[in-house]
N, C-alpha and C positions, 0 to 999 in steps of 0.2 A: 311871384311864385305861381306856377301853373296850378289850376284847379281841375280836379277830376270831372270829366263829363260823364254823367250817369247814362248808361246805355238803356235800351229797351229791356234787356234782360234784367231780372230782379236780382241785382247784385250791388254791393257797395264796397269801396276800398276799406280795409281794416284801419280804423283810426290810430291803432297802436303803431302801424308801420307806414301809413300813407303820409304824404306831404300835406300838412294842414296850415292854412294861413294863420298868422298870429291871432286874428280875431275869432278863429274857430271855424271858418268856412272850409268845408271839405269837398263839396261837389255841387254841380249845377245840372238841372234837367230831370228827366224821369217823369214819374207821375205820382198820384196820390192813391193808388190802388191799395186795398187792404193788405195784400201780400207785401208790397213794398214798405208800407208804413210799419207793419209789424216787424219786418226784418230790420228796418232802421232803428226802432226802439230797442230791439234785442242786441243791436250792435253799438249802442251808445250814440246814436245819431238822431237828429230831429229836423223837420222842415221849418223854415222861418223866412218868409219873404213877403213883399208888398204887392198890391195890385199892379199889374203891368210888368212885373219882373218874372223871369223864369223861376222855377222852383229851386230854392237854395237849401242845401243840407249842411248842418252844423254839428261839430263835436268840440266844444270849447275846452280850453285848458287854462285855468282850473275849472272845476265843475262844482256848482252849488248843490249841496244835498242836505236833506233833513233826516236825521235818524229818529224813528218813532220813540225809542227809549230815552232820547235826549230832548224831547219836545219841551219847550218853555212856554207857559201860558201867562201873559201879562195879567196883572192883578185885576184890572177893571174888566177884562174879558172873562176872567175866571168867575167874577161876580155874576155877569150876565148868564154864563153857562150854569152856574149853581142855582140861579133863580129861574132857569128854563125860559129865558126871555124869547128864544127862538124855538120853533119846531123844526128839527133838523132831520132830513131824510136822505136816502141814497137812491140814485137811479130813478127818481120819480119824474124829473123834468129835464132830461139831458139837452134836448134841442133848445129849450128856453134858456138854460144856463150858458150854452155856447153863444146863443144870440145876445145875451146880456153882456158877455165878455167882448163880443165883436163891437157892440154899440157903445161901450164905455170909453170916453176920451182918455188918452194917456198923455201926461204932460210932456214927455220926451219924444212923442211920436206924432207926426202930422196926420196919420190915419191909422187904420187897423191892419194888422197882418193876418187877421182871421177873415180871409176872403170868402166869398160864397162857395168857391171850390173846396176850401178848407172845411167849412161848416158841413158841407155835404159829405166829405170824406170821413170826418170824425163821427158824424151821425151814423154812417154806415158801419164804422168800427163799433159803435155802441150797439147797433142792431145785432152785430156778430158776437157781442159779449166781451169785447176787449177794451172799450172806452167806457168810463164811468163818471158820474157826477155826484156831487153832494150839495144839497140845497138847504138854505135857511129860509124859513117862512115866518112872517109876522102878520098876524091878523088874517091868515089865509092867503096872503099875497107873497109872491117870491121876492125876498129881500136881498138875496145874494147867493153866491155859490162858487164852486170850483169844479173843474173837470180835468181829466187826464186819461192816460193809457196805462193799463197794467200789462206787465211782461213778467211772468212767473211771480216772484215775490218782490218785485220792484214796481213802484208806481211813479210814472212820469207826470208830474203836475204841470199842466199846460197854461192855464190862465184862471183868474178869479175876478169877480166883480161884486159890487154891492150897491144897493139902493137905500139901505138904512145902515147907520153906523154899526160897525162890528159884525155885520151879517156874514160877509165873506170870511172873516177871521174865525167866527164861530163854526162855519162849515169846515174850514181847513182843520181846526183843532179836532172836531169830532171825527173827521175822516182819518186823520193821522192816528188818533187813538184807536180807532177800529182796525186800521192797517196793522198797528202793533199787536193787537189781540190775535190777528190772523197770522202773525209771524212774518210780516213783510220786513225785509232787511233795510230798505232805504226808500226815501222819497226823492226822486230826481227833480231839482228845481232849476236846473240848467245853468243860469247865470246869476251872479250876485245881485241881490236887492236888499235894501235896508229892512224892508218889511219881513222877508224870510229870515234875515239874521236875527231879528227880534224874537223869532220863535225858536231859535236855537240852530238855525241853518249855518253850515260852515262850507268853506271852499276846500276842495281836496284836489290833488293832481289828477289829470285825466287817466294816467296809468293806474292809479289806485281805484278810481271810479270804475274803469273797465273790468278790473279784477273783481270788485264787489258786485258789479252787475252780472258778470258771468256766474258767480255763485248764486245770485238771486234768481236768475232765469232758469237755473238748473232745478229749481223747486217747482212743484205743481202750483198752478194758479188757483184763484177762487172763482168758481163759476158765477156768471151773472144771471139775472139782475141781482145786484148787491142789496143786502139789508143789514141793518145794525143787529148785533147780537142782543138778545133780550136780557 
């Protein structure tokens, strides 16, 4: 099946109508400029590629999502949160979180997809108020975290990492709870993982995801830098 070659112009094919490979690959090429990345997320598309490859753009079917009002918190993690084991913050250490995600070994991957170019691009999005992080601290040290991109009232969770048990999970739960208080409609988790399923994540058809995304991006976003409600 032919794959769409992304032109210099800031455009993408509509995933609802375009030919997409069975694994979700939609297009090849383009750049990681803020304008292109923001258009991608607002269109249900995200970049994912390895060092040495061209930029690959994806829109998988089905799509893994987590609804804030259906969040499930495992019992052991709930105990950690109730006892305030971690100090959890928002947007305090974005660059450190994405660096931690890039440096964390993944059992199913020979290397990292968070290339230096990706790190630079998402740090730029953070500086512009579109990318955000949630950090879990233990003893004043960064123990884990999660980062992603906000588009309207949808949050696209990109990656998470931990150095201490349950740290990234604590960050994820605190982030999703806050997103729910802000009226976010969904958290995009992209593809199925057992970890996200344990928190209540579900797979939905791409067509349904695109419809829910359209409703979410029609809502005003939350200006950054983010902070937890008191």
